[in-house]
VOGU-3710 file (C-alpha; in Angstrom, 3 decimals, decimal comma):
1> mtvdssstcv> -29,542/39,122/-31,157  -29,543/42,696/-32,555  -26,333/44,733/-32,781  -25,611/48,140/-34,353  -23,663/48,531/-37,596  -20,545/49,926/-35,919  -19,790/46,764/-33,988  -20,686/43,556/-35,702  -20,794/40,525/-33,476  -20,211/37,059/-34,823
11> lryrvivkge> -22,057/34,656/-32,532  -21,263/30,944/-32,251  -22,457/28,120/-30,033  -19,936/25,624/-28,612  -21,989/22,517/-27,972  -20,698/20,309/-25,156  -22,179/16,835/-24,796  -21,087/14,779/-21,783  -18,130/17,051/-21,166  -16,832/17,025/-24,761
21> evsavsaskr> -17,178/19,773/-27,360  -19,027/18,449/-30,372  -18,738/21,403/-32,745  -19,332/25,121/-33,179  -22,564/25,987/-34,986  -24,210/29,188/-36,096  -26,780/30,772/-33,805  -29,302/30,618/-36,591  -28,742/26,926/-37,156  -31,148/24,522/-35,541
31> lpestrgakf> -29,387/22,218/-33,060  -29,551/18,471/-33,690  -32,086/16,520/-31,652  -29,245/14,620/-29,881  -27,917/17,856/-28,363  -31,187/19,048/-26,841  -30,649/19,887/-23,185  -26,855/19,922/-23,545  -24,942/22,554/-21,611  -23,504/25,201/-23,925
41> avaatwpgss> -21,344/28,296/-23,842  -21,550/31,328/-26,111  -18,332/32,509/-27,739  -18,421/36,059/-29,054  -15,652/37,094/-31,462  -15,300/40,822/-32,098  -13,531/42,201/-35,182  -10,248/43,881/-34,442  -9,687/41,907/-31,252  -6,828/39,778/-32,704
51> gstrttanrs> -9,027/36,750/-32,699  -9,509/36,769/-28,915  -12,608/35,033/-27,700  -14,653/35,854/-24,642  -16,719/32,919/-23,502  -19,793/33,412/-21,378  -21,492/30,458/-19,733  -25,227/29,934/-19,943  -26,526/33,076/-18,238  -29,403/31,269/-16,591
61> rrptfasrae> -27,029/29,546/-14,144  -23,640/30,982/-13,190  -21,201/28,241/-12,108  -20,585/28,290/-8,372  -17,199/27,881/-6,700  -18,262/24,423/-5,559  -19,207/23,323/-9,066  -15,904/24,600/-10,468  -14,020/22,741/-7,713  -15,944/19,554/-8,454
71> stasrskval> -15,130/19,937/-12,147  -11,422/20,370/-11,365  -11,437/17,346/-9,057  -13,209/15,305/-11,704  -10,582/16,193/-14,297  -7,738/15,342/-11,898  -9,193/11,933/-11,129  -8,858/10,981/-14,767  -5,072/11,284/-14,501  -4,636/9,412/-11,227
81> appmralviq> -5,038/5,704/-10,566  -6,720/4,723/-7,293  -4,315/4,384/-4,343  -2,863/1,045/-3,348  -5,133/-0,918/-1,019  -3,288/-2,853/1,687  -4,619/-5,376/4,194  -2,427/-5,467/7,323  -3,077/-8,525/9,511  -2,219/-7,860/13,167
91> heqpapggyv> -2,249/-10,762/15,620  -2,099/-9,088/19,032  -2,078/-5,621/20,558  1,688/-5,346/21,306  2,644/-6,218/17,714  1,367/-3,464/15,378  2,699/-2,620/11,929  5,164/0,050/13,033  7,355/1,005/10,096  5,099/-0,955/7,722
101> nqwlaergad> 2,155/1,282/8,624  4,304/4,405/8,352  5,694/3,366/4,974  2,255/2,542/3,586  0,913/5,879/4,825  3,824/7,733/3,225  3,141/5,943/-0,038  -0,487/7,075/0,049  -1,956/3,601/0,516  -5,401/2,887/1,914
111> qdvcrideaa> -4,782/0,583/4,896  -7,212/-1,899/6,393  -5,738/-3,140/9,689  -7,412/-6,391/10,704  -6,975/-7,674/14,275  -7,594/-11,238/13,224  -7,308/-12,470/16,823  -10,466/-10,588/17,771  -12,249/-9,741/14,494  -15,198/-11,825/13,371
121> rdpdphdydl> -14,806/-10,767/9,744  -12,730/-12,585/7,152  -11,412/-10,048/4,618  -11,471/-11,011/0,954  -7,931/-10,691/-0,473  -9,415/-9,911/-3,890  -10,256/-6,469/-2,469  -6,584/-5,565/-1,946  -3,379/-4,925/-3,874  -1,169/-6,170/-1,024
131> vvslgsefaa> -1,540/-8,359/2,072  0,866/-7,937/5,016  0,993/-10,541/7,799  2,805/-9,322/10,927  4,559/-11,060/13,813  3,018/-12,926/16,730  3,976/-14,549/20,012  2,254/-17,733/18,824  3,714/-20,552/16,744  2,732/-20,823/13,087
141> fddsipwigr> 2,418/-24,614/13,505  0,000/-24,422/16,462  -3,423/-25,169/14,988  -5,026/-24,967/18,432  -4,983/-21,174/18,013  -8,502/-20,457/16,658  -7,587/-17,798/14,085  -4,589/-19,580/12,508  -6,841/-21,697/10,297  -8,716/-18,585/9,179
151> errllraale> -5,519/-16,788/8,284  -4,165/-19,801/6,398  -7,308/-19,794/4,250  -6,920/-16,054/3,677  -3,281/-16,435/2,603  -4,173/-19,347/0,352  -6,902/-17,277/-1,326  -4,464/-14,384/-1,793  -1,841/-16,644/-3,386  -4,387/-18,245/-5,697
161> advpvlgicf> -5,589/-14,783/-6,752  -1,981/-13,614/-7,334  -2,307/-10,951/-4,632  1,199/-10,286/-3,241  1,845/-11,237/0,384  4,528/-9,787/2,661  5,005/-12,065/5,665  7,042/-10,872/8,650  8,428/-13,313/11,256  5,298/-15,290/12,237
171> ggqllarelg> 3,716/-14,051/8,996  6,715/-15,312/7,019  6,551/-18,697/8,740  2,812/-19,031/8,096  3,345/-18,043/4,461  6,053/-20,698/4,120  3,772/-23,296/5,710  0,892/-22,479/3,367  3,250/-22,838/0,403  4,363/-26,308/1,476
181> getfrshese> 7,277/-25,551/3,793  7,640/-26,886/7,320  7,456/-24,831/10,524  8,918/-26,052/13,799  10,613/-25,153/17,061  14,103/-23,970/16,195  17,244/-25,500/17,657  18,531/-21,958/18,158  16,646/-18,842/19,291  17,600/-15,356/18,133
191> igwlpvrthd> 16,980/-12,097/20,009  18,782/-8,893/19,089  20,161/-6,835/16,215  21,964/-9,407/14,092  23,324/-9,526/10,528  22,115/-11,920/7,842  23,934/-13,578/4,976  22,203/-12,110/1,955  22,069/-13,618/-1,517  20,395/-10,519/-2,969
201> pslvsegpwf> 21,689/-7,371/-1,214  19,670/-5,065/-3,461  16,522/-6,595/-1,946  17,634/-7,579/1,563  20,744/-5,927/2,958  22,975/-7,715/5,460  21,578/-5,561/8,231  21,773/-5,861/11,149  18,056/-6,674/11,337  16,138/-7,162/14,561
211> rwhfdsftvp> 15,150/-10,723/15,437  13,088/-12,176/18,266  11,961/-15,724/17,554  12,115/-19,302/18,817  10,654/-21,025/15,748  11,891/-21,529/12,215  10,793/-22,909/8,833  12,036/-24,540/5,656  12,007/-22,681/2,367  8,899/-23,864/0,504
221> pgarliadsp> 9,180/-25,730/-2,806  9,744/-23,397/-5,749  10,802/-20,462/-3,551  14,189/-18,747/-3,678  16,265/-18,262/-0,543  17,158/-14,566/-0,231  18,940/-14,488/3,137  19,862/-16,844/5,973  21,780/-17,152/9,244  23,143/-20,041/11,328
231> agpqafmigr> 19,673/-20,339/12,867  17,952/-20,883/9,511  16,298/-19,029/6,622  15,860/-15,276/7,057  14,072/-14,335/3,824  12,588/-16,062/0,785  10,556/-15,026/-2,224  8,164/-16,849/-4,487  6,064/-15,302/-7,235  4,964/-11,881/-5,979
241> slgtqfhpev> 5,380/-12,733/-2,288  8,180/-12,324/0,251  8,637/-13,822/3,706  11,137/-12,660/6,328  12,165/-14,131/9,667  13,474/-10,800/10,937  11,425/-7,735/11,923  11,872/-4,750/9,571  8,787/-3,111/11,098  10,186/-2,672/14,617
251> tpeimtawvr> 10,177/0,872/16,018  11,490/2,046/19,416  7,857/2,219/20,581  7,232/-1,398/19,626  10,441/-2,484/21,330  9,440/-0,675/24,506  6,156/-2,595/24,538  7,839/-5,948/23,828  10,377/-5,508/26,598  7,525/-4,854/29,010
261> vyrdeldreg> 5,082/-7,544/27,828  7,553/-10,349/27,006  10,118/-9,678/29,738  10,035/-13,302/30,883  11,413/-14,441/27,506  14,336/-12,032/27,783  15,105/-13,207/31,311  14,978/-16,834/30,224  17,381/-16,163/27,322  19,699/-13,984/29,387
271> vdpnrllaet> 19,100/-10,827/27,306  19,501/-7,456/29,026  16,316/-5,452/28,261  17,954/-2,094/28,912  20,758/-2,796/26,445  18,220/-4,015/23,894  16,228/-0,798/24,218  19,344/1,363/24,064  20,565/-0,331/20,876  17,132/-0,029/19,290
281> lkragearta> 17,075/3,703/19,983  20,611/4,088/18,651  19,784/2,217/15,439  16,333/3,778/14,879  17,393/6,043/12,009  19,331/3,445/10,044  16,704/0,783/10,767  13,989/2,990/9,289  16,098/3,673/6,192  16,804/-0,047/5,736
291> awrlfdsyle> 13,117/-0,885/6,166  12,048/1,666/3,541  14,637/0,326/1,105  13,419/-3,228/1,654  9,725/-2,327/1,333  10,271/-0,234/-1,804  12,421/-2,915/-3,439  9,857/-5,567/-2,580  6,990/-3,513/-3,991  8,795/-2,764/-7,244
301> rvarvaretv> 10,766/-5,951/-7,901  8,715/-8,716/-6,295  5,126/-7,567/-5,813  5,323/-5,540/-9,019  2,502/-3,250/-7,920  1,989/-0,583/-10,593  3,782/2,630/-9,638  0,713/4,617/-10,727  -1,134/3,240/-7,685  1,638/4,276/-5,283
311> hgd> 1,758/7,957/-4,430  4,304/9,898/-2,414  7,393/9,002/-4,473
//
């Protein structure tokens, strides 16, 4: 490069190999063979400019907006861990994840909802950071249900791989069964918003929590009882997994569907569906808050999923 004597330009090359600056070399210096084809920028330093440097990219190709955006995204990915991956096992149409789905979405998780009652696929728990098994109208001890054996194998694989499992009502019973507990028809049914006796209020508050079940279970060997009621265990934990008998996921929309679909059970138990709906609507705000507290405490204290994988805090 030729410049006049009144403005001397000092020219340097900043050599960038695989996104990292190697060194600054003189323009007259031959570049090492290993840097051939590397992208470079020219830094021109002018005397009297207080050391300021103006950098001009390779003039043969001006970076586009898209390439700059891709570069920014690439840099940001280095600082962020991938989001939590959650498998949510749903057993029938009227029993979706409700507050579980909302909480996972708020935490930035990637959710895979598997309708195991109609899906031919068998998800591999190794692909997930968390497995959630929801409620069901069926009994966890009824092996005549075709998909119960498949789900038991899935839960067993998750436990063996140390993938945390959150079991809710039926899911909690099936988790207990797979861990060596017993599941059976309960001597006492429970339907309604009822308190629990908690042995760890920072994990499971006394509620009231919503319950709708006719079956129960024994706490599996090695597990710790977290909460109970006169009808039996209400929550237990073992390793990185937690099972509940109550329904922290219930929303007013879910309750509306249950009252319609399972009305015969309410009539048989003498439960007023209108009062049940009214109480659910009244408690919706506090129920959501209690559910979030439970899910967050479970994730941090029991599942011990790295906080870097959970966004939205």
